[in-house]
C-alpha positions in Angstrom: 60.5 99.7 -37.8 57.5 102.1 -37.2 55.6 100.0 -39.7 56.3 96.8 -37.9 55.4 98.2 -34.5 52.2 99.8 -35.7 51.2 96.7 -37.5 51.7 94.6 -34.4 49.5 97.0 -32.5 46.7 96.6 -35.0 47.0 92.8 -35.1 46.5 92.6 -31.3 43.2 94.6 -31.7 44.5 97.4 -29.4 44.7 100.0 -32.2 42.3 102.9 -31.8 41.3 105.2 -34.6 44.4 107.4 -34.0 46.8 104.4 -34.4 45.0 103.2 -37.5 45.2 106.7 -39.1 48.9 106.8 -38.2 49.5 103.4 -39.7 47.8 104.5 -42.9 50.1 107.5 -43.1 53.2 105.2 -42.3 52.1 103.0 -45.3 52.0 106.0 -47.6 55.5 107.0 -46.6 56.8 103.4 -46.8 55.3 103.3 -50.3 57.1 106.5 -51.3 60.4 105.1 -50.0 59.9 101.8 -51.9 59.0 103.9 -55.0 62.2 105.9 -54.7 64.1 102.6 -54.5 62.4 101.5 -57.8 60.4 98.8 -56.1 57.0 99.6 -57.5 55.5 96.3 -56.3 56.3 97.0 -52.7 55.2 100.6 -53.1 51.8 99.6 -54.5 51.4 97.1 -51.6 52.0 99.8 -49.1 49.6 102.3 -50.8 46.9 99.6 -51.0 47.4 98.9 -47.3 46.9 102.6 -46.6 43.6 102.4 -48.5 42.5 99.2 -46.8 43.0 101.0 -43.5 41.1 104.1 -44.5 38.3 102.8 -46.6 36.0 101.8 -43.7 36.2 105.5 -42.5 35.8 107.2 -45.9 32.1 107.2 -46.8 31.1 109.8 -44.2 34.4 110.9 -42.8 35.4 114.5 -42.3 38.5 113.4 -40.4 41.6 114.6 -42.3 43.7 111.9 -40.6 41.9 109.3 -42.7 41.1 111.4 -45.8 44.7 112.6 -46.3 46.4 109.2 -46.5 43.5 107.9 -48.7 43.9 110.8 -51.1 47.6 110.4 -51.3 47.4 106.6 -51.8 44.8 106.9 -54.6 46.9 109.6 -56.2 50.1 107.6 -55.9 48.3 104.6 -57.4 47.3 106.7 -60.4 43.6 106.8 -59.5 42.9 110.5 -59.7 39.1 109.9 -60.2 39.0 108.2 -56.8 41.3 110.8 -55.2 39.4 113.8 -56.5 36.2 113.6 -54.2 38.4 113.0 -51.2 40.6 116.0 -52.0 37.4 118.0 -52.5 36.4 117.1 -48.9 39.8 118.0 -47.6 39.5 121.4 -49.4 36.1 121.9 -47.8 37.7 121.4 -44.4 40.4 123.9 -45.3 43.0 121.2 -44.9 46.5 122.1 -46.1 49.2 119.5 -45.9 52.5 120.4 -44.4 54.1 117.7 -46.5 55.3 119.2 -49.8 55.1 115.9 -51.5 51.4 115.5 -50.6 50.7 119.1 -51.6 52.1 118.4 -55.1 50.0 115.2 -55.4 46.8 117.2 -54.6 47.7 119.8 -57.2 48.2 117.0 -59.8 44.8 115.4 -58.9 43.0 118.7 -59.3 44.1 118.9 -63.0 41.3 118.3 -65.5 
């Protein structure tokens, strides 16, 4: 339901940066849930949606609210090469995710 409500807000053009960042995070979580239900197509759709929301902010962003869901989405989609520079930026910001699932993704993306 959160995904539907947040998506409606974005469609009415009333979403600010905070709402867009939250919607990206909601899509990451929705993708994880879909993946746990063995629905990889829906999971990939949600993770791509998270990227679509965060990509406009990524080139110069130092805002963890956009960097975190982007890094998670890239990692979950299996694109560690794209995730790595974002994770490096998060590390420069001394960002530490409170989400143990995200922390494990970051550890995986750091592997050579």
